[in-house]
C-alpha positions in Angstrom: 27.5 -43.1 6.1 30.4 -42.9 8.5 30.2 -41.1 11.9 32.6 -38.5 10.7 30.5 -37.7 7.6 27.4 -37.4 9.8 29.1 -34.9 12.0 30.2 -32.8 8.9 26.7 -32.9 7.5 25.2 -31.8 10.8 27.6 -28.9 11.0 26.7 -27.8 7.5 23.0 -27.9 8.3 23.5 -25.8 11.4 25.6 -23.3 9.5 22.9 -23.0 6.9 20.3 -22.2 9.5 22.6 -19.6 11.2 23.5 -17.9 7.9 19.9 -18.0 6.6 18.7 -16.6 9.9 21.3 -13.8 9.8 20.3 -12.7 6.3 16.6 -12.7 7.2 17.4 -10.6 10.2 19.3 -8.1 8.1 17.2 -8.2 5.0 13.8 -7.9 6.4 14.7 -5.8 9.4 12.7 -8.1 11.7 14.7 -7.1 14.8 13.3 -3.5 14.4 9.7 -4.6 14.9 10.1 -7.4 17.4 7.6 -9.6 15.5 5.6 -12.7 16.1 5.5 -14.7 12.8 2.1 -15.9 11.9 0.3 -17.2 8.8 -1.8 -14.7 6.9 -5.4 -14.7 8.3 -8.2 -12.4 9.5 -7.0 -12.7 13.1 -4.3 -10.2 12.2 -6.7 -7.3 11.5 -8.8 -5.1 13.8 -12.3 -4.4 12.5 -14.9 -1.7 13.5 -12.5 0.5 15.5 -15.2 2.9 16.7 -15.6 4.1 13.1 -18.7 5.2 11.3 -17.4 3.1 8.3 -18.9 -0.3 8.9 -16.0 -2.3 7.5 -13.1 -0.1 8.4 -10.1 -2.2 9.6 -6.5 -1.8 10.6 -3.5 -4.1 11.0 -2.4 -5.3 14.3 1.1 -4.1 15.4 4.3 -6.1 15.8 3.4 -9.0 13.6 5.1 -10.5 10.6 2.7 -12.1 8.1 3.6 -14.7 5.5 1.5 -14.6 2.3 1.7 -17.1 -0.6 -1.3 -18.0 -2.6 -0.9 -20.9 -4.9 0.0 -18.8 -8.0 2.6 -16.7 -6.2 6.1 -18.2 -6.8 7.9 -16.4 -3.9 6.6 -15.8 -0.4 5.6 -12.3 0.5 6.7 -11.4 4.1 5.0 -8.3 5.6 6.5 -6.8 8.7 4.1 -4.6 10.7 5.7 -2.1 13.1 4.6 -1.0 16.5 1.9 1.2 14.9 0.5 -1.5 12.7 2.1 -0.2 9.5 3.7 -2.3 6.8 7.2 -1.1 7.5 10.8 -2.2 8.2 11.2 0.4 11.0 9.4 2.0 13.9 9.0 5.7 13.7 8.8 8.1 16.6 5.6 10.2 16.7 7.4 13.4 17.3 9.4 14.4 14.2 13.0 15.1 15.1 14.9 18.2 13.8 16.6 17.4 10.5 14.0 14.9 9.4 11.9 15.3 6.2 8.9 13.1 6.6 6.7 11.7 3.9 3.4 9.8 4.4 2.2 7.5 1.7 -1.5 6.7 1.2 -3.4 4.3 -1.0 -4.7 0.8 -1.3 -2.9 -2.5 -2.0 -0.6 -0.9 -4.5 0.8 1.3 -1.7 0.6 -1.4 1.0 2.6 -3.7 -1.3 0.4 -6.7 -1.7 2.2 -9.9 -2.5 5.6 -8.2 -2.2 7.8 -8.5 0.8 8.0 -5.2 2.8 11.6 -4.5 1.8 10.7 -4.5 -1.9 7.7 -2.2 -1.7 8.0 1.1 -3.6 7.6 3.0 -0.3 10.7 1.4 1.2 12.6 1.8 -2.1 11.7 5.5 -2.1 13.0 6.0 1.4 16.3 4.4 0.5 16.6 6.3 -2.7 16.0 9.6 -0.9 18.5 8.9 1.8 21.1 7.8 -0.8 20.7 11.0 -2.8 23.5 13.5 -2.4 21.8 16.4 -4.1 18.6 16.5 -2.0 18.8 18.3 1.3 22.1 16.9 2.4 21.5 17.8 6.0 18.1 16.0 6.1 17.2 12.4 6.9 14.2 11.1 5.0 11.4 9.0 6.5 8.7 7.5 4.3 5.9 6.1 6.4 3.5 3.7 4.6 -0.2 3.9 5.6 -1.5 1.9 2.6 -3.9 -1.0 3.2 -5.4 -3.4 0.6 -8.9 -2.7 -0.6 -9.2 0.8 0.8 -11.2 3.4 -1.0 -11.1 7.2 -0.7 -13.2 7.2 2.4 -11.1 4.6 4.2 -7.8 6.2 3.1 -9.0 9.6 4.4 -10.0 8.1 7.7 -6.7 6.2 8.0 -4.9 9.5 7.6 -7.0 11.1 10.3 -6.4 8.3 12.7 -2.8 7.3 11.9 -1.2 9.8 9.6 -1.6 13.4 10.8 0.0 12.7 14.2 3.3 12.1 12.3 3.3 15.8 11.1 4.4 15.0 7.6 6.2 17.5 5.3 4.7 15.8 2.3 1.8 13.3 1.6 2.0 11.1 -1.5 -1.3 9.4 -2.4 -1.0 6.7 -5.1 -4.2 6.0 -7.1 -4.0 2.5 -8.4 -6.7 3.0 -11.1 -10.2 2.4 -9.7 -10.1 4.0 -6.3 -12.1 7.0 -7.5 -15.2 4.9 -8.2 -14.6 2.2 -5.6 -17.0 2.4 -2.6 -16.4 -0.3 0.0 -19.5 0.5 2.1 -21.6 -0.5 -0.9 -19.4 -3.3 -2.2 -18.7 -5.2 1.0 -22.3 -6.6 1.5 -22.2 -7.8 -2.1 -18.8 -9.4 -1.5 -20.1 -11.2 1.6 -23.2 -12.4 -0.2 -21.0 -13.7 -3.1 -18.8 -15.7 -0.8 -21.7 -17.2 1.1 -23.9 -17.8 -2.0 -24.8 -21.3 -3.2 -25.2 -19.9 -6.7 -21.5 -20.1 -7.4 -19.1 -23.0 -7.2 -16.4 -23.1 -4.6 -13.9 -22.9 -7.5 -15.5 -19.7 -8.7 -15.7 -18.1 -5.2 -12.1 -19.1 -4.5 -10.8 -17.7 -7.8 -8.9 -14.5 -7.2 -11.0 -11.5 -7.9 -14.3 -13.3 -8.8 -16.4 -11.9 -6.0 -14.5 -8.5 -6.2 -15.4 -8.2 -9.9 -18.9 -9.3 -9.1 -19.3 -6.5 -6.5 -17.6 -3.9 -8.8 -19.9 -4.8 -11.8 -23.0 -4.7 -9.5 -22.1 -1.2 -8.2 -21.4 0.1 -11.7 -24.9 -1.0 -12.8 -26.6 0.5 -9.7 -24.8 3.8 -9.6 -23.5 6.3 -12.1 -19.9 7.4 -11.6 -21.2 10.9 -10.9 -23.3 9.6 -8.0 -20.4 7.7 -6.5 -18.2 10.8 -6.9 -20.7 12.8 -4.9 -20.7 10.2 -2.1 -16.9 10.1 -2.1 -16.4 13.9 -2.2 -17.6 14.3 1.4 -14.6 12.2 2.5 -12.2 14.1 0.4 -13.6 17.3 1.9 -12.9 15.9 5.4 -9.4 14.9 4.3 -8.5 18.4 3.0 -9.8 19.9 6.3 -7.0 18.2 8.3 -4.1 18.8 5.9 -2.8 21.6 3.8 -3.6 20.7 0.2 -0.2 22.1 -0.9 1.4 19.3 1.0 -0.5 16.5 -0.9 0.5 15.1 -4.3 -1.7 12.5 -6.0 0.0 10.1 -8.3 -1.5 7.9 -11.0 -0.5 5.8 -14.0 -0.3 7.4 -17.4 -3.8 7.4 -18.9 -5.2 4.6 -20.9 -8.0 6.3 -22.7 -9.6 3.0 -23.6 -10.7 2.7 -19.9 -13.7 4.9 -20.0 -14.8 4.6 -16.4 -11.3 5.4 -15.1 -10.9 8.5 -17.2 -14.3 9.8 -16.4 -13.7 9.3 -12.7 -10.4 11.2 -12.9 -11.9 14.0 -14.9 -14.8 14.4 -12.4 -12.3 14.5 -9.5 -10.1 17.1 -11.1 -13.2 19.2 -12.0 -14.5 19.0 -8.4 -11.0 19.7 -6.9 -9.2 22.0 -9.3 -6.5 22.6 -6.7 -5.6 18.9 -6.5 -2.0 18.2 -7.6 -2.6 15.0 -9.6 0.4 13.7 -11.6 -0.3 11.0 -14.0 3.4 10.3 -14.6 3.9 6.7 -13.7 4.4 4.5 -16.8 1.8 1.8 -17.2 3.1 -1.2 -15.4 0.2 -3.2 -16.9 1.3 -2.6 -20.5 5.0 -3.1 -19.6 4.3 -6.5 -18.0 5.6 -5.3 -14.6 2.8 -7.1 -12.7 2.0 -10.3 -11.0 -0.6 -12.7 -12.2 -3.3 -10.9 -10.3 -2.2 -7.5 -11.7 -0.6 -6.1 -8.6 2.9 -4.7 -9.2 5.8 -7.1 -9.2 9.3 -6.1 -8.0 10.0 -4.3 -11.3 6.6 -2.6 -11.0 7.5 -1.3 -7.6 10.8 -0.1 -8.9 9.0 1.8 -11.7 6.6 3.4 -9.3 9.5 4.4 -7.0 11.5 5.9 -9.8 8.6 8.0 -11.2 7.6 9.4 -7.8 11.2 10.1 -6.8 11.9 12.0 -10.0 8.6 13.9 -9.6 9.0 15.0 -6.0 12.7 16.0 -6.1 11.9 19.6 -7.0 9.1 19.7 -4.3 11.7 18.6 -1.7 14.4 21.0 -2.9 12.0 23.9 -2.3 11.8 23.1 1.4 15.5 22.9 1.9 17.3 26.0 3.4 
């Protein structure tokens, strides 16, 4: 290769880095959170933050995590803002005049597990609301994502108490992924830990996605009736409704699959215990439609479906607040 060709090749490589860096800068909004890029690991979470919940944890602020298990074709890049939220932007605590603020709550389906922050339904919803010309034209919409993977009702309620209420939201959207109303982390986590440390299972089994989680779920279901778990969970919902006007909270779920007995029984119990709960089972089944990743989390199409359904559902709620 001649010297001239080497120079041309070097220039092309440098340009690729510059252009690629520019698009990452614009696409993921990294400049807005001043991140430190790290590999996904437990060092990026804070555990036992003076909480009565033994395994409660939160995300460290101003970090960008890269997540790509072997089965995932495309890297997931999560950007955590200055409040430890999976977000493109930082949000001021004091809500400015002319801002309509939405808090989103939930587990990994709200966090956006295995999907880069920009493609999460919470971010898509924020963009959709701000691009709409027929919704409060004088308002700017902020959608602030408090979701964290693995959270149950008790952890979600505590997270809102710690992180959410200070933002003074106009609306709270709680996405129920399907099993959260009978998931109980305080009971499951010791089983999960034992499974991961056990010599009874092969390393291949323990490393298989969901193996220990399914083990813990099945064990809890055998030990407790759904009604017993609901009674335990209700105390946390009671605490949640003490710190927020229930008229500001909308619970969303996927359209019912009546073949899933446990799920439907849990939902019926919850609605019976909390008749004032606005629970909208309006999201088409991303599972039946194939809008999921290999581990059943929503893929990009799934997040688009969730966003579209919630957007259409809350439009009238938002219009009622406009002058």
